[in-house]
N, C-alpha and C positions, 0 to 999 in steps of 0.2 A: 416491322418490315422496313428494309433499308430504303431510304429515299432515292439514293443514286441508282440509275439503271446500269446493267452490265454492258456498257457500250465500248469496251476496250479501254481507252482513256488514260486517266491520270496515273502517274507513278509517284511514289513517296519522294519528298525532297531529300537531297543528300545532307550529311551532317554539316553544321555551320563551320566556316573557317574563320569567322570574325566573331567578336563578342556579341552576344545577343541574350535576350531573356529566355531562360529555360523554364522547366516546371517550377511552380510555386514562386515565380518572380526572381529566381536565382540568376545571377549574372555568370555566364559561362561561355567557354569556347573550346573547340576541339583542335588539338595539334598532334598530328601523326598518330591518331587513334587514341590519344589520352585527352579526356575532358578536364579542363581546369576551370574552377569557378569559385564564387563566394556566395554564402547563404543570404547575407544581409547587405546587399550592395549600397543601400542608403547610408550605412555607417561610413562609407568611404567619403561621403560629402564633408565629413568633419576634418578630413586630412588637411586641406588648404588652410583652414582657420588655425589648426593646431601648429602647423609649420610656421605660420606668420607670428603666432604668439612666442614660439621658441626663438625665432630670429630677433624679435623685439627684446625679449629677456636677455638674450646672449650679448647683443651689441649695445644695449642701453644701460645695463646695470654694471656697477663697478665690482671688481673683485676685491678680496681681502688684501689690505695693504696698498691699495691704490689701483690704478687702471691696469687692466690686462693688455698684453700686446695683441696686435691683430692676428698674429699666428696662433696664439693660444685661444683667442675667441673663435677663430675659424675651425680649429680642431674641436673645440667644445660644441660649436654649432653642428658640425658633421655628426658627432656622436649622438647629440640630442635628436637630430633629424632621424637617424637610424632607429633610435629607441621609439620615437613617436610613430614612425611608419610601421614598425613591427607591432606596436600595441593596437593601432587603429585597424590594420589589416587582420590581425588576430581576432579583434572584436567582430569583424565582418564575417568570420567563419570561412576561411579558405579550405578548399578540398580539391581532390583529384579523383577521377573515376577512370579505371583502366581495366581492360579485359585480361583475365588470367585463365590459362588453360591447364587442365590436369588430365593425365592419360586414362584413368579409369581402369575397369576390369572387364575387358571384352569377353563375352561368352554367349552361346546360342542355346536357347531352349526350344528344341524341335518337337512340335506336336504332330504326331503321325496318325493318320486315319487308316485303319486296317479293316474297315467295313467291307461288305461284299461288293458294293458298287465300284470299289477301288481296283478290283481285279481286272477290269478292262482297260486300266490306264497303265502307262509304263513307269509307274512310281518305283523308285529304288532308294528309300530313305536311309538304309544302312550304308550303302555305298556313298551317298551324299554326305552323311555324317562323318564317315571316315576321311573323306576328301577335305572337309572343312577343318577337321582336327589336324590334318597334315599341314595346314596353313598356320598352325599355332593357336587356334581358337578352340577352346573346349566346347563340347556339345553334350547336352543332356536330352535324351530321347524319352518322350512320354507317349504311350498309346492312348488316344483319346476317343476312338470309336472302333468297334469290332463287330463282326457278323452282321446282324440286322439292326444294330443300334448306332445311330449317327447324331449324337447330340453335340455337334461341333461348336456351336455358339456357347453352350454352357462350359465346354472344355476350355475355350479361349479365356472366358471370364475367370475360371478357376485358376489359371496359370498367369494371370496378369499381376505383375509387381510394378511399383513405381520405377519408370525409366527402363523397364526390361525390353529386350529384343526377342521376339518370338518368331519362329519360322514354321509356318503351317504347311504341311504336306497333305492336302486333302482335295477331293473333288467338290467339296462344298454342298453335297447333297444332304441337307439337314433333314432328319426324320422326326425330330422332337426337340423340345426345349427352346432356348433363345435362338433368334435368327442371327446370322453373321453381322447384320447391320447393328442390331442391339448390342452385340458383343463389341463391335467397333467403338460404340459410344463409351462403353466402360473403359476400353483400352485408351482412348483419347484422354479421358478424365484422369487417368493415372500416368499420362505422358509415356505410355508404352507404345512400342512400334511392332506391328505385325507384318512380317515379310511372308510372301507366299511363293510357291513353286508352280510354274506353268506345266500342267500335265497333259500330255498328248494321249489320245485314245489309241491303245495298242491293238484292239480287236473289236469287231462289230458286235453289237448286242441289240436284240430286238425285244420288245415287250408289247403285249396286246391288252386293250381295255374295251369295255362295253358300257355304253350309257343308254338310258331309256327310262320309262316310267316304272316305278316300283309297285304300283297298284293300278288296275284297270278293270274293265267290265267285260263280260262275255261277249265275243263277237266284234269288239272294237278293234280296228286296225291301228296298231301302235307303231310308232317310228323308233327304231333303235340305231345307234351309231357305233360302229366298230372302228377302232383307231389302232394303228400300228406305229410305234415310235421307237426311238433308241439312239444309239451313238455310232458314228462312223459307218452308216448304212450304205452299202454298195447299191448301185442302181439295178437291183435284181428284184423280180416280183416274187411274192410269197402267197401261198393259198391260205385263206382263212375260212373255216367252216363253222357255222353256228348250229347248235343242237338245242332243240326244245324238248325237254323230258326224254332225252336220248335219241330223238329223231332229227336228222339233218333238215333244216328249214331254209338255210341261206348259205351261199358260197360267194366269196369275192377274191379278187386278185389285187394285192397292194404292192406297188413298186416303191422301194425305199421306205420313207415315212409317208403315211397317207391314211385315208379312211374311206369307208363306204357305208351307206345307209340301207337298211332293209325294214320292211313292215311285216308285222305278224299279228294275227288275231287268235286269242285263246278261246277254245270252245267249251271248256269245263271250269266250274267254280273251284277255287282252292289255291294252294301254293304250287307254283310251277318253277322249273329249273331251266335256265338258259346257260349254255356253256359254249364259249368261243375257243377254238383250238387253232393255233398258228402252226403251219407246216414249216418248221424251222429247226436248224441245228446250230447252237452256239453255246456259250459257256453255261448259261443258266436255263434250265428247262422249265422251272417253276413258273416263270413269267410268260410262257407261251400258251398258258391256259388262263382264261378269266371266267368267273362264274357270276351269275346274277339271278336273284330270286324275284319272282313277280307274283303278287297276290291278286287273284282274279275273283271278283265278286259278281253277284247277279246283276243283270242289266238294270240300270236305274230307271225309275218310272218318270216319264217326261210328258208334259201336256203340250200339244201342238194346236195353236189357235190360228185358223185361217178360214177365209170364206171362199172355198173353191179348192180345186186340186192343183197342187204345185209339185214339181220334181223334188224340191227340198223335203217335203213331207215323206215322199217315198224313201229318200235316203235316211231320214231319221227312223223310219219304221224298221229298217234293216238293222239298226244299231241299238235301239233302246226299246224298253217296254212302253210303247207309245199309245197315248189316248188322244183323240181328236175332239175339237170343239170349235164352234163358230164365234164364241165370245168367252170372256173370262168368267168362270163360275165363282161362287162365293167361298167354296171350300177348296183350298189348294194344298192342304196338308199332305195328301198322298204323293206329291210330286217333288222331285229334286230340282227340276228346272221347268220354266215355262218358255216356249218358243212362239213368238208372234210374227206372222208374215203378212204384209200388205193388207192390214185391216184399218179402216178409217177410225178416227177417234169416236165418232158417233156410234160405232158398232162394237167397240172394245168390250163392253160389259162392265163387270165389277172391278174397276181400276183400284178402288180403295183396298179391296181384299188383296189385290196383287201387290200394292205398295207395302202392306203389312207383312205379307209373306216374304218379300225380298228383304225387308229390314231384319226379319228373323232368320235369314240364311238361304232362302230359296233363290236359285239362279234365274236370270232373265236374258233371253236373246231376242232382239227385235230386228227383223230383216225388212228391207225396204221394198218398194214397188210403186206403181202409179197411185195407190190409195193410202200411202203411209207418210210419216214425217210431215214435211211442210205441205205436201200435196194432200195429206189426210187430216189436216187440222190438229196435229199433235201439239202445236205451240199453244193452243187454247185448252189443252187437256191437262189434268193432274198427272198424266203419264210423263209429261215433259220434265218434271222434277226428278224422276227416276233415271232418266237417260243421261249418258255421258256427253251428249251433244246438245247445243242450243241451236236456235233457228235464225236464219238470216245469212248474209253472205259470209262464206268461209274465208280462207286465206291464212297466211302465216301469222303467228303471234308475235308480238313485240315484247321486249324484255330488257332488263338491265343485265348486261353480259360482261364477264371478264375473260379475256383470252389469256390463258395460263400457258406460257411457252417454255419448254424445257431448254435451258441454256447450259446444261451440265457437260462435263467432258465426254460422257457416253454419247452425246448427240453431236460431238465436234466433227466427226468424219462426214456426217450427213447434214451439217448445219445449213448448207445451201438449200438442200431439199426441205429441211425443217422450216426455214423462212418462207420458201415457196408455198408450202402447205398452209402456213399461218396466213400468208397473203390471200391464198385461195379461200380459206375459211372466212376471212374478212369480206371477200367479195360475195359470199353467199348470203350475208346478213342484210336484211332490208334497212332502208334509211330510217325507219321508225324506231330502231333499237338505240339504246345507249351502251357504249362500249368502252372498256378500259383494258389496259395491258399490264400483266405482271410476268416477269421472268423469274425462273427459279433454278437453283442448283442445290446447294445445302443451305441456302438462304432464299428469301423471297425479295424481289426488287420491284419497286413501284416505277414502272416504265412510263405509264400514261394513266392519269386519273380518268374516271369515267366521264365521257363527253357524248353529246348527241352525234350519232354517226353521220347524219346529214350535215354537210358543211365541214366535217372534220375527217373525212375518209382519207384524204391525202396525207394529213398529219399522222394518222395512225399507220399508214403504209410506211412512211419514212422511219418511224420508230421501230417497226418490225425489221426493216432492212438493215438497221444499224446494230442489231443484236449480235453479240459475240458469245462464244462458249468458253466455259472454264469451270473447274470444281467438280465435286461429286454430285450425287442425285438423291434428293429427299422430297418425294412427291407430297408427303404429308405436310411438310413445311410450306411447299408451294400452295397447297389447297388452303391452308390457314391464312396465308397472305392474300389469296384471291378473295376469301370470305371477308377478311378485314376491309378490303377495298369495296366490296359490295355493301357492307354495313347492314345487311338485312337479307331478305329473300332476293333471288335472282338465279342466274345460270352461270356456271363456270365451264368453259370449253377448254379442255386440256389438250395440248399438242405435244406429244412426247413419245419416246420409244418404250417408256414404261420400265426401263431397266433399273428399277429400284427394288431390291429384294427384301427390303426392311418390312417391319410389321406395323408401321404407323399410318400408311396411306389409307388402307381400308377402314380402320377405326375412325380416322378423321373424317372420311367420307360419310360414314354412318352418322356421325354427329352433325355434319352439314345437312344431310337428308332430314334429320329430325328438326333442324332449324328452318326447313323449307327451301334449302338451296339445292338445285339440281346440277349434277355434273355430267357433261357429255365429254367422252374421251375420243381422241383421234389418234390412232396409232401410226407413227411414221418413223422410218429408220430401219436398220438391220443389225441384229434381230429385234423384233418387237415382242414385248412381254404382253401378249394378248390376254392372258389370264388375269394379270393384275389390273389392266385397264378395264377389262370387262367387269371385274369385281368392284372396282371403284365406282364405275358408272351405275352398276346395278344397285349398289348400296344407297343411292340417292334417287332411284327411279329414273335415272338417265339411261343413255345407251352408248355403246361403243361402236365407232365407225372406223373402217379401214381408210387409208389415205385416199383411195380412189372412190370413196363414198361420200365425200364432203358435200356433194350437191344435195344430199338429203337434208342438210341444214336449211335449205330454202323452204322445205316443207314445214319446218318448225319456226323459223325466224325470218323468212323471206319477205313476206308482205307484198304490197303492190309493186314495189320497185325491183323485186327479185322473184319472178314467177318461175314455176316448175312445169316441165312437160316430159311425158314419157309415153311410149306406145304400149305399156302394160301396167298392171298394178305394181306398186313399189312397196317393198317391205321397209318401213321406217325404223322399227325397233326389232332387231333380230334376237334379242335376249329374252323376249316374253315367251311363255309356254305356247301361246297360240301361233306364233310366227316362227319359232325355232325350227330350223331344218326344212323350211318350206321354200321352194323356188316357184315363183309365179310366172304364168304364161298368159293368163286371161286379161282382157281389157274391156270390162262392161262399159257400154257407151254412155250410160246415164248414171247420175249421182245426185243425191238430195242436197239442197242448199242448207248446209249445216256448218257449224263451227264447233271447235272442241272446247269443252268447259274446263276451267282451271281445276287441276287435280286429276283429270282424265289422261289416259295414255293413248297417244296416236300410234296405231300399230301398222296400218296399211293405207297407202294413198292411192287415189284414182289417177288416171292419166294426166289430169290437169292439176294435180297436187292437192285436191280437196279430200277430206277424210272419207275413206271407204270402210274401214273397220276401226272402231274405237272401243275402249273398255274402261271401267272404273268399278269401285265398290260402293254400294249404297246400303248403309247399315252393315249387316253381316253378309248380305248377298252380293253376288258378282253379276255385273250387267255388261252385255256386249251389244253395240250398235253396228249393224251391217247396212250401209247406206248406198252401196253401188248395186245396180241392177241392169237388166237388158231391156231392149225395145219391146219384147213380148211380155214384160212384167215379171219374168222369172229372174233368178240370180245369174243367168247367162253362163259365162265360162267358169264361174266359181263352182259349178256343179260337176266339172270334169277334173280328173286328176292332171297335174298334182295340186291344182288350186283348191280342190274339194277338201283337202286337209285343213284349210283355213276354216271351213264351216264345221267340220266334225270336232276340231280342236277347240273352236269357240264354244260349242255346246259342252264339251268335256270340261273346259275351264270353268264354265258357269256352274256346272254340277259340283265341282270341287271334289271333296272326299266322298266317294259313293257309299262309304260305310259310316257316314256321320250319324251318331246316335246308336251305333251297333254295340253289342257286348262281346266280350272275349278279347283275344289278342288283336289289337288294332294297329300296332306298330312294332316291327322287328327289322330294323335297317341292316343292310349288308355291311360287312366290316372286313378287316384284314387281320392276319395273324399278329397277335400282340397288341391289337387296338381294341378298345372297349366299345361294345354296342349296348344301347339301352332299349329294353323290351317293355312295352306298355300294355297293360291289361285293364279292361273296364268291366266291372261286375260288382255284385253285391258282396262277394266273399273273396278273401285273399287266396290266390292259387297256392296249391301245395308245392313245396320245393321238390327237386331243383328246377331252376335256380331259385334263390331266395328273393321273394318280392317284398317291397316295403310300400306303405300307403303314402301317396303324395298329395292326393285330393280325395274328396268324397267319391267313393266308388271307382277310384283310379289307383292302380298299383304299378310299380316299376321295379325292374330287376336289371342289373348290369352283368354282362358276360364278357370275358376276355379270352377268346379262343387261342389255341396253341397249334392248330393244324388247319390246312386248307381243306375245303370241301363244303358240303351243305349240312347245317345243323337244324334240328327241329325242337321247338319249344311250344308245348300246348297245341300241337297240330299245325303250327305255323313254321315255315322254313325260312332261314336266312342264309346267305352265302358268306363264306370266309375265303378271301383271296390271299395271294402271295403278299409278303410284307412290302411296305412302301420302299424299302431299300432296293428292291428289284424293279422299281417303276421309274427310275431316273438314272441316266448314265451320262458320262462326260462331265467335264469341269464346269460348274455353274459360274455365271458371271459375278455372283456375289463374292467370290474369293478374291478376284483382282480389285473389286470395289472396296473390300475390307482393307487391303494393303494401301490403296490410295487414301482412304479416309483417315488412316493412322500415320501417314507419312512414310509408309514402308514401300518396298519395291517388289515386283514380281520377277523372279529369276528363272532361268532355264536350269534343268537338272545338272548340266555340266559346268555351271558357274560357281563352283565351290570357292575358288580364289576370290571372286567378286563378292560373294556373300561374306567371307571372312573380312575383306577390306571394308565393306560397308558397316558391318557390326563393330569392327574396331574403331572406325571413324565415329560411329554413333556413341561408343563408350566414352570418347573424349568429351569432357565437359568444359564448357567455356562460360565463365560467369564474370559479371562486372564487380570489381572490388573498389570500394570507396574508402579513401583515407583522408582523415582530417589533419590539417597542418597548423592549426592555431597554436598548439603547444610548442612547436618548433620556433615560431616567431616570438612567443613569450620567453622562451629560453634564450634566444638571441638578444632580446631586449634587456633581459636581466643581466646577461653576461656583459653586454656593452656598458650598461649602467654601472655595474660593479667595477669594470675595468676603468671607467672614467673616474670613479671615486678613488680607486687605487692610484691612478696616475696623478690625480690632483693632490692626494696625500703625500705621495713621493716627491712631487714638485715642491709642496710646501715645506716638507722636511729638508730637502736640499737647500731651499732658500733660507730656512731658519739656520741651518748649519753654516751657510756662508756668512750670515750676519753675525753669528757668534764668533766665527773665526776672524772676521774683520775687527770686531771689538777687542778681541784678545791681542791682535797685532798692534792695534792703536795703543793699548795699555802698555805693551812691551816697549813700543817706541817712546812713550812718555817716560817710562822708567829709565831708559837709556839716556834720555836727555837730562 
């Protein structure tokens, strides 16, 4: 993790204009873009001594035949100085480094997505390719996706060459293979650039989905969510009709993109078919229908332990095969779940049998009242070990917390809001917590080490205010950086728009969850990737909060310095089965004095912020504590809709799989055309094909099926739904496309920018490299030439002087002869 925080700040120094020490202690300078230096600068220290020796030898020694003239000595000294300087500087290793540019071979490799989802865009790749070629840049077109298959990430990787320029024309709706973020990592490692084209949606397209339980019991009211989404949706309403086994059971109006919820109870055991039809006319009709199979099993047998008549018992009697008792019996084997309401510890009965049953997988729901929990002596009972709450004053928990703040470019436009939310999150945390700050884009930055919040709150505020945005988004790297700062267990609060389409964040979150680190995500910005932030939080047992829900952090980490108040029950964790889709209106006036045990999940808070509904697992069993109640000893407003869903869903969650231990087909998940589903069968003998089953465990067999058409399919009297391909379930250009371009140094162009694409690709093809040249050999050549020239000059001089002496002697002899 980088030590410097991303606070704007320092820029790199400009190249040196005077001599200084460069890498490896070389002495160098830069002049007009050319670096001049010597490898071994210490060798130059020998130059003054060498020059002094040359001067002494030149002016002190005598030449042959007597003293040399001053002129001859000066010339000799100059030549020797030049030779010595050349030799010493050559020994020091002189060099130059200059940039050299070569034009390269510009060309475009265009990757074209021709899958079905591209039909709603205005993509015209052939026209664009022709326009680019008119600019003198050749284009190679490759179709990388067609019909219902969009493995775009794999296609990018397959076409990456070192230094290549790719132009991706795609909506980025990947339906298999690598993500575009993973493909970007491969492209960066090969120094390849991926440019993209901004595609506008040319026509509106809607699709419908249905979410809800795949298995339920007879008579249980189940909540289902119908969602309509798409691209370029005009603000017009569409009618959605839901059919159960061919009979209309719900109708809703959805304007633009939206959703509505309905509840439905099945009256018969077996497989049932739900079909949602959207009254709509657009390009694709297949995605206007969505199918869901629901497996309905007999009512589970539940034991209700209470001393008196309570409305909660009447509600349970309508939903389950209910037995009543005033205390816990010794044999609990017939029951899927035990529900206890307002029974004091002294009257509970065989608590040891209950503990053994829960450890073996029986569910347990304990509802409060004037004779339960702290008022009923549970703190002194062995039942206390089974419950997810302990006794004594409640309040917010304290923890080691890292605020992980998104400082990527995707957050830049809303960075002021981002920092405001981060400051708001900080204000929700109680003084008893320890808090640190990490910023992240494609790296993680240590902004502030973990310190006690009390006494350092202002310092943390200032660090948040100074954050600046830049770079791409990699939430996985940010999570690893936050975990490194925690150094062990603790909590990471992520403040981000979640616009990271890569595949690393969720796997990293799962590893952190295994290490005991919880992640709470806060979505801020526009748009927000709710799906990723919810997945990351859920992988660690944490929760996802919208930007306007940060006050719920007071429930988890507020403590005495940050109290919480509300006029109704507050859902703390919306991602749990018990609370999902439930809107509260009730506000029971009383709540037991309990606090949440480590490892338990805080689901619902009372008006004063104390726990109202909490759950955990005890052995193989699921346990729910309901600690809010009314003045009359009942569960007050929890008994009326919509809050009553919290009670029924609590019991359903505690029951778990109502077919636990059953034989036959126990699992046949819904799927899509072209996607595999896995069917599981439990029994003594392998089922006869088709499909072909293989044994995976004792008495357990599995078969895989890949359907080729939509509809309902039946295997061994069990029905599963086959829906339209994933290709028809996402439209419009995904944000991962532009993120891919940014991460590889590419650009996002409009379709009419052929000339600009050609210019950028041509510019990209030009390669500039630093060329280093050694100059020692030149100096050695100069020294040798000067030395040889000096010898030649001295020999010629000696020859001329010898000739003059011979001539003089001959003249003298002639003169003597004449005399």
